[in-house]
N, C-alpha and C positions, 0 to 999 in steps of 0.2 A: 662676075665676081667668083673666084674659086670657092667651091663649097667648103673648103677647109678653114676659111676665115670665119671667126666667131661673129655672132650677132651683136654682142655688146662687149666692148673692150674698155677697161679702166686703166688709164695711164697714171702711174704714181711714182714718187721719188723714193727709191728703195734705200737711200742713205738716211732718210728721216725716220726717227723712231715713232713719231705720231702717225706718219703715213704707213709704216709697217704694221703698227697696231690696227689701223683701219683695214689694211689688206687681210690680216688674220681674222678680224671680225667679219669681213665680207665672206671669207671662205666658210666660216662657222655658220653664218646665218643665211647662206645661199646654197642649201643642200641640193637644189635642182640645177646647179651650175649654169645659171643664166648669164653670169659675168665671167669674162676671162681677164685675168690681171696681166698687166704689161709694165715692167719696170722701165722708166724713162731712160735708164742707163744701159739697157739692153740694145741689141741691134734693131729689134723691132720697135722699141720705144723711140730711138733716134730717127728711124724711118718715118714714124708718124709725126714726130715733132717737126721734121723737115717739111713733110707734106702740108702741115698746118701753118707753116711759116713762123714757128715759135722758136725761142732760143734753145740751143742744144745743151747749154751748161747750167742755166739757172731755171729752177722749177718753182713756180709760185702757186700752182693750182693742180688739183686732181682734174683729170679730163675724162669724160665719158664719151665714147664713140658708139653710136647706135646705127647699125646697118639699116638702110632704107633703100631697097633696090640695089642699084649699082654703086651707091656711095654711102658715106657715113654722115650722119647728123652729129654735130659736136656740141657738148655742153661743158661749161667750165664753172669753177668755184662752187657757190652754194647750190646753184641749179643742178650741177652734176651730183653733188652729195645727196641732195633730196631725191633726185630721180633714182639713184642707186638704193637709198634707204627704203623708198616706196616698194621696191621689189624684194626686200629681204623678209625672212620669216621673223616671228617674234614681234616685240614691241617696236622695233626699229622702223617698221613701215608707217607708224603713226607720226613720225617726224614730218611727214608730208604736210601737216597742219602749219608748219613754219612757212609754207608758201604764201600764207596770208600776210606775212611781213613783207614789205616792199623789197624787191631784189637789191636795190641800192643799199639798204640797211643791212640785209643779209650778207652781201658781198663786202661791205665795209668791215663787218665783224670777221668774215672769212679772211680778208686781207690782213687784218690785225694778227690773227693767229698764224697765218702763213709766214708773215715777216718775222715772227718771234718763235717759230716752232723749234728751231735748232737750239735756241737758248732755253726754252721752257721744257722741251722733251728730250733733247739730245740729238746727236748725229753720229752715225757710224762712220768709221774711217774707210770702210769698204762696203760695197753693196750687199744687201742680204739676198742670198740666192734661195729659190724655192726648195723646200724639202722634197725628198723622193716621193713622199705620199701626196704632196700637193702639186707636183710638177705638171701634171695634166691640166691644171687650172691656169697656167701661165703661158703667155705668148712671148717667146724669146727671139724668134727669127721670122722674117718674112722675105719673100722674094722682092727685090728692088724692081723687077721687070714685070710686075703684075699689071697687065694692060687694062683690065676692067676696073681696077681699084681707083676710086677717087674719094677724097675726104671732103 
């Protein structure tokens, strides 16, 4: 695996206002830069969605990719959100106690919010691009020919 690939990648929908709010919160409470954000609408995001066999046009979940050796372990929905929260500074890491709730219940609630997020929180007509200050926190492009990479 090329050394330039991050250890933890968070794939998110940059047209969703809720998802954008989550990404700004992640940047604010992850001062150690453990996570790299990747907009699913970017070239890199589309690359990873293809590798995961997921739809390229509809996005229903935040996805966390954690590098483990030569491949990535993937986490979706509430499991991804809780794994991310557990690594943030501040009170966010205490959300890990929600893991005591059965995953089926957590994911049911997650799906409810995901299905209604555009209606409840709004949607951008175009993708939000990273600011110049935060650009280093985003993965926008990857090589399609990376031989060692597997998801």
